[in-house]
C-alpha positions in Angstrom: 0.0 0.0 0.0 1.2 3.5 -0.8 -0.7 6.4 0.7 -0.5 10.0 -0.5 -1.9 13.5 0.5 -2.9 15.6 -2.4 -1.4 19.1 -2.4 -3.9 20.5 -5.0 -7.1 19.4 -6.6 -6.4 16.6 -9.1 -7.9 13.9 -11.3 -6.4 10.4 -11.4 -8.2 8.6 -14.3 -11.8 9.5 -13.7 -11.4 9.8 -9.9 -11.4 13.4 -8.5 -9.3 14.2 -5.4 -9.6 17.5 -3.5 -6.5 19.2 -2.1 -5.8 18.0 1.4 -7.4 14.6 1.0 -5.5 11.4 1.3 -5.7 8.3 -1.0 -4.1 4.9 -1.1 -3.3 2.5 -3.9 -5.8 -0.2 -4.8 -3.7 -3.1 -3.4 -5.5 -2.5 0.0 -9.2 -2.5 0.7 -10.7 0.8 -0.2 -7.7 2.1 -2.1 -8.6 4.3 -5.1 -5.3 4.9 -6.8 -4.0 2.4 -9.4 -1.4 -0.2 -8.3 2.0 1.0 -9.5 0.8 4.6 -9.9 3.6 7.0 -10.5 3.2 9.9 -8.1 3.1 13.4 -9.7 4.3 16.7 -8.3 1.0 17.4 -6.6 1.2 14.7 -3.8 3.1 14.2 -0.5 4.0 10.6 0.2 2.8 9.4 3.7 4.4 6.0 4.0 7.4 4.0 3.0 5.9 2.5 -0.2 4.8 5.9 -1.3 8.3 7.4 -0.7 9.8 4.5 -2.6 7.4 5.2 -5.5 8.4 8.9 -5.5 12.1 7.9 -5.4 11.6 5.6 -8.3 9.8 8.3 -10.3 13.0 10.4 -10.0 13.7 14.1 -9.2 10.9 16.5 -9.8 10.5 20.1 -8.7 7.5 21.1 -6.6 4.6 23.0 -8.2 4.8 26.8 -7.7 1.2 26.9 -6.4 -0.1 24.6 -3.7 -3.7 25.3 -2.8 -7.2 24.0 -2.7 -9.6 25.1 -5.3 -13.0 23.7 -4.3 -12.6 22.5 -0.7 -12.2 24.1 2.7 -9.5 21.6 3.8 -6.3 23.6 4.6 -3.3 22.4 2.7 0.1 22.6 4.3 3.4 22.3 2.3 4.7 18.8 1.7 7.0 17.0 4.2 8.8 14.9 1.5 10.0 16.5 -1.7 13.0 16.5 -4.1 15.7 19.1 -3.2 18.6 19.9 -5.5 22.1 20.1 -3.9 23.2 23.7 -4.5 25.7 24.0 -7.3 25.4 20.4 -8.5 23.2 18.1 -10.6 22.4 15.9 -7.6 19.0 15.6 -6.0 17.8 14.1 -2.7 14.5 13.6 -1.0 13.7 15.4 2.3 11.4 14.3 5.0 10.5 10.6 5.0 12.9 10.0 2.1 16.0 11.7 3.7 17.7 8.3 4.3 17.6 7.4 0.6 20.7 8.1 -1.6 21.1 11.2 -3.8 20.4 10.9 -7.5 22.2 12.6 -10.3 20.0 14.2 -13.0 
């Protein structure tokens, strides 16, 4: 199971997710995201499988605007995201992914 928090309103297939809501992959009961789903920039991984999926997707920069459009759920910044090492082509994850190795891009 991989669980994510949406940082902005998004569609995955035909399923709509409001900013601030959480969703899990379909390999657990009630999961609504496809198994093997590649996490985009607009989600914050909440568990180890989600962090591993974000790591496998490779370095990505965060969206400029993180906000809800249609819900009243407050959206805080992500805990885990890609950060470039200053002056280099190496990227590393912060937060839950801080123990993973850097990746050159």
